[in-house]
N, C-alpha and C positions, 0 to 999 in steps of 0.2 A: 654573796658579798657585792656591794655596790661601790664603784670607784668614786672617790670624793673630788668634787670640782669646785674651784674658786673662780668667780667672775670678777674681773677688774675693769671697770668702765666708769668714767666720771659722769656720764649722762644717764639719769635715772630711767628714762623711757627706753633707752637702748638695753639697759640691764633687764628690765621687765620683759622687753620683746624677746631677748635671748632666752630668758627662763621659760617663756611660754611658746617658743618656736617649735619645740619637739617634745616628745615624751621621753624624758631623760632616763627614767627608771626602766623603761622597756629595753633600752640600749645598754643597761648595766651601770648607769651613772646616777649620782645624786648631787645636787648643788648644796654645799655645806656652808658657803659663805659668799659675801659680796664685799667689794671695796671700791672706793671712788678715787683712790690715789695709790701710788706705788708703795709708799712707806707703810700705810695701813695694811696693804696686802702682804708685805713682807713680815710685819709683826704677827699677822694672823697665821702665816705659814710656819713661823717659829713655834707657835703654840699648838697647832694642829697639823698632823700629817695630811698633805693634800696630794692627790694623784695626778690631777690635771689642772693646769693654770691656763685660763682663757683671758687674755689681756689685750686691751687697746694699746696702740703704739704711743699715742699722745695722751698721757694722764698726768695730773699734777704731782708735784714734789719729787717724784722719781719716775722717769719715763719707762715705757714698757720694755725697751731694750736694756736699760740700766737695771730694771727689776730682774730681768732674766739673768743678767750677768751676776748680780748679787746672789740670787737664788742658787745658781750653779756653783758659786764659790763657797758660800757659807752654810748651806743646808746639807745635812748628812744624806738625805734621800730626796733630791730635787724632783719636782713633778715634771711630767711631760707638758710641753707648752704649745698652745695654739695662739697665734697672733691675729687680731682683727684690726682692720684699719680702713679709713676712708680715703687713703692715699695710695694710688698705684705707683709708688715710688720705688724704683729699682734698687737704690742704695739701702732703703729701709729693708726691703725684702732680702737683699744680699746679706745684711748684717744679721737679720733674723735667722737665716739659714745657717750662718756661721755659728750661731748660738745653739743650733740643733733643734729648732722648733719643728713641730710636725707639719704645720701648714700655716700659710699666710693668707688669710681670708679677707677679701675686700667687702666693704659695706656697699649696698645692703646685703645682709647675709642670706644666702639661699639655704633653705631647709636641707635640700639634697646634698649640698657640699658639706654642710656641718655634720650631717649623719655619716657621710663617707669618711670624713676626717676622724670622727669619734670611733669608727670601726677600726681605723688604722691605729689610733691611740690605744684602743683596747688590746689589739694584737701585740703592740710593743710592751704594754704593761704586763701581759701574761708571760711574754718571753722573759721580761725582767724578773718576774716572780719565780719562774723555773730556775733561772740562774741563781737567784738568791736562795731558793730552797736547796739547790745542790750544794752551794757553799755552806749553808747553815747545817746541813746534814753532816758534811765532812768535819765541820767545826765541833758539832755535837759528838761525833764519834771520837775525836781526839780528846775532848774533855772527859768523856765516859771512860776511856782507857786510862787516862791519867788518874781519875778518881779511884778506879779499881786498884791501880798500882800503888797509890799513896795511902790506901786504907787497909784494913784487915779483912776486906771482903774477899771471899773465895767464890768466884763466879761459878765454879764447877758444882758448888752446893746449891746453886739456883738463886737468881735475883729477879726482882720485878723492876721494870723501868716505867716511870710514871711522869705525869705532868700535874703540877699543883697550879691551880688557876683561881684567882680571886675575881669573881664576876663583876665586882665594882671597879676593877682596875681601869677599864676604858673611861668610866665617868670621872675617876680620880685624875687621870691624865688630862682630860679635857677641861676639868673645872679648876684644878689646883695647879699652881706652878711654883717653881723655885723652892722655898723652904718647906712648904706644907707637903708637897709630893716627895721631897727628899726625906722628910721625916718619916713618912709612911713607908717608903722603900727601905729605909734604914732599919726600921722596926721589923719588917718582914725578913730582911737579911739576917738580923740578929736571931730570929726564930730558927732559921735554918742552921746557923752556927751552933745553937744550943742542941738541936736535934742531932747534929753530927757528933757532938761531944758525947751525947747519950747513946750513940750507936743505933739510933732509930731510923734515920734517913740521911742520905747524902745528896745534897744539891750539887749538880755538876755544870749547870748552865742556865742562863736566863735569856729568853728571846721574846721581845715584845710583850712583856708581862706574863709570860709562861715560864714557870720554874721547872726545869727537868731534874728528876731525882732518881735515886736508886734506893731500894729497900730489900731486905732479905726475907721478910716474912709478912704474912697478912696481919699477924698480931702487932708487929712493929708499925705497920701502916695505920692501923686503927689508933694506936697510941699517939703516933705523930699527928694524925688528924685532930685528935682531941686537944693535943698540946697547942697546935696552931690556932684552933678555935678559941682557946683560953687566952693565948698571948696576943693574938691579933683580934682583939675584941671589937674593933670598929668594922671588921669585915663580917658581914652576915651571910654571904653566899660564897662558900668555898667548894671547889670541885677537886677531888683527887681522882685522876684517871690513870689506870694502870694497864700494862700489858699482861699477858700470861707469863709464867715463870720461864726464864731462859737460863741455860747453863754453859753457853759458849759465846765468845765475843762475836763470832760470825753471825749470831742471831740478833745483833744489836739493831740493824735497820728494820727488821721485822717487828721488833719490840717497840721501836719509835713509832712505826706506823700504827701498831695496835693501841698504843697510848693516845696518839693523836685522834684515832678513830673513836676511842672511848670518850675522849673529851668532847668531840663534835656531837656524839650521841647524847651525852649528858646535857650539853647546851641546847641541842635541838628540842629535847623534851623538858627543858627547864628544870633539870635535876641538880641537886647539890649533894654533897657527901662523897662517899667512896664508890667508884665503879670500876669493874674489871672488864677487860675485853672478852667477848664471847663470839665465837664464829657461828654459833647456831642461832636460829630465830627463836625468840621467846614464845612466839605464837605461830601456828601454822599459817602460811600465806593463804591457804584455801579459805580460812575463816573470814578474811577480809573480802576476798573475791565473792564468797557466798552471799554477802550482804547486798550485792548487785546495786551498788550506789550509782553506777553509770545509768542503769535503767530508771532508777528513782529520779535522778536529775533530769533525764530526758523527759519523763512524764511531767515533772514539775514545770519544765520549760514549755512543753506543749500545751498544758492546761492552764498555764499562767496563773497558778493557784496560790501564790504567796508562800509556798513551802520551800522555796529554793534555799533560802538562808538556813532554815531549820535542818534541811537534809545535809547541807555542807557541814553544819555544826555537829550533827550526829556522826558523820564520817570522821571528823577530826577527833571526836571523843573516842571512837573505836580505835583510831590510830594511837591516841595517847595511852589508852588502856593496853593495847597490844604491844607497845614499845618495839615496833618493827625496826629491823635494821635499815639504815638509810639507803643502801643500794636497792634493796627490795622496794622500799617506799617510792623511790624515784621511778622504778619500773611500773609500779602499780598506778601512780599518778599519770604516767604516760598512757597506760591502758585506758584509764577513765576518760582522759582528754580525747584520745583517738576514737574511742567508742562513741562518745557524744558527737564529735565532729563528723565522723563517718555517717551517723544517722541523719544529721541535719544537712549534710552535703548532698545526700541522695535526693532531697527534695529541692535542691537548687541553691541553697545558701552558700555564699562564698565566705569561707571561714579561714582563709590563709593567714590573714593578719592576726587573728586570735590565736591560732595554733603556733605561729612563729613567736608571738609575744610570750606565750606560756612556756614554750620550749626554751627560750632564751633565759628564763628565770629558773627552770627546773633544777639545774645543778647548783644554784646559788641560794636556795632556801636555807636560812640559818636556824629557823625554829618552826614549830607547828603553826604559830600564829601567821607567819609569812605565807604558808601554804593555804591556810583558811582564807585569808584576804585575796590571794591570787586566784584560788579556785572560784570564789564567789564572783570576783570581777570577770573571770573568763565566762562563767555561766550567764551572768547578767548581760555580757556583751552579745552572746548568742540569743538570749531572750529578746533583746532590743531588735536584733536583726529579724528574728522570727515574727515579732509583732508587725514590723514593716512589711514583711513578706505576706503575712495573713491579710493585711489591709489591701495590698495591691491584688492579692489573689481573689479575695471575696468580691472585688469590683468587677472581675471579668470572667470568673469561672462558672457562676451559677447558671448562666444561659446554656453553657455546654453540658453541665450536669443535667439540667432539665431536659434538654434534647436527647441525651443518651438514655435517660430513664424512660422517656416516652416511646423511644424506639425499641427498648429492650425490657419493658415492664413484664412481659410474659415469660421471661427467663428467670432462672434462680438467682435473683439479685439479692445481695446482702450489703449492709453498710461496709463490711470489710472488703468485699469484692469490688465495689464501686470505688472505695478509697484506693485500693491497689491500682485500679485502672487509671486513676488520675494522680497517682503518686502522692496521695495525701494520707495523713494519719487519721484512722477511724474516729478517734475522739474529737479531733478538730473538725472533721467533716460533719459529725453529729451536731456539734455546736453551730456550725455554719448553717445547717438546715433549720435548726431551731430559730436562729436569729433571722434568717431570710424568709422562711415560710410560716413561722409561728408554730411549727410542729416538728416532731422528730422524723428521722428518715423513714422508719417503718410505717408511720402514719401517712407520710407523704406518698409512699409507694402504694399503700392500700387505697388511698384516695384515687390515684391514677388508675389502678386496676378496677375499682368499683365504677368509675366514670365510663370506662370501656365496657364493662359488663352491662351497665345501664343501656348503652348504645346497642349492644347485641340483643338484649332482652326486648327492646322496642322494635328492632329492625329485622330480626331473623327468627327462624323456628328452631334454633339450636336448643337442645335439652340443657337443663341447669348444669349437669356435670360436665357437659361439653364446653359450656361458657366458662365454668370454673377453671378447666384446664387451659382454655384459650387465653385467659387473662393472667395465668401464672400460678393458679392454686391447684395442687395435686390432691388436696383433701377437700371434698365438696362440702362437708359439714363446716369446716373452718371458713370456707368461702361464704357460706350462708351467714355464718356468725359475723364476719367482717362487713358483709353487705348490709345486714340488718342494723349494725352499729352506726353506719354512715347514713342510711336512708330511713331508719325507723320503720322499716317493713321488710318482709322477706323478698327474695327475687321473684317468686311467683306472684306475690301481691303487687309488686311493682309492675310486672308484665301485664297483669289484668287491668291495672289502673292506667298505664301509659302507652300500651302497645298501639302502634300505628295500624290502622285498618288498611 
């Protein structure tokens, strides 16, 4: 989940500069709105929940300080506030602090100071969420107990705790206001009243568009789902997320966790309909590991073969088919990222920024599409660095490679052994040779060996098998074959023709 930011600044170029100063998403924030005066900003926040307000002090119609005061008094969930100003005025700063702003930043805004401030804001927002979550859970428990006591439900016979969620709810709340949204919510409430009368389902609380319910059987849940689909015909994507059956009030918090987990699972995989919590993995985790997507992605980056996006898409398809539990999925993604990063770090790439960026997002993925975009961006970031590294490498390493091969041509050299010596990938080294010399590594090595063999044939009385061994061939027949290929004559023919007297 990204925290929502509203920027209030009357100068357009300042707003644009602030938007482009940092990578907001990598820090866990998204800019959802802009305003050039205080009144417009307040009206925006009345309609949309904003987590962070960044405002200039001097703005038209309603000053920054007056806006903060109004927000604190009149909004149910006021945002955290960051003040920006071109004035190093102590009185302004003092008043801002009295209003509880997180920071008073002077223009021109430094990237580092803004990032540090946002980190503080994020910490405050997370603490606020924990407090709110605790309060909500206690309120839910009270409502649950009251509903059980005021109905004919016998918890000892077993009940399911669930969450009914309309996936369109967020768009309804952001697009419609006043009468239209009131009408929608009223119709939904009427559905739950009817379900209660029929004894199919009991709604005991509503928090941020999530309706918490009790049902006594899977059959009742299915009937309730069908009834809501029929009655709330304007909702096309409805999720019923339920816990396992509980028979004691003390199990309530476990049941709430399971229902919430089931909902997150359904939303993550873009599912609708009825889902029940399951503690087991639908598919063995070994199945996903066995596909070795980390190795496939490494190879695609190394070979720069345009398959990167295709491999990421294949990985996501496997994840969708497998319906893996979210905790395991986060672990698996960490494994893939660490595996790729470790490999390329060994050749000297600095990937700290990429790893930190991906790690900051890992726990906040809301659906498979988020993972796909982030994984592709992560791999493309490494690919770009790898391309730069290859360019700088190829400019300076070929002379070292050439020297090493000429000094060691008579040893058991292979593309792999030379690549290891220079901390290179064999595939990349092969490409480098082809590009630089117009031939592959083995051909280049044979050329060096044949040149030395020619020298020995002309200047010594060494036998053919001795020359073969001296230049690195243990198999004399193979040496003769290679020599003939390069010189269009056998070693003996060459010696007779060119030997020095």
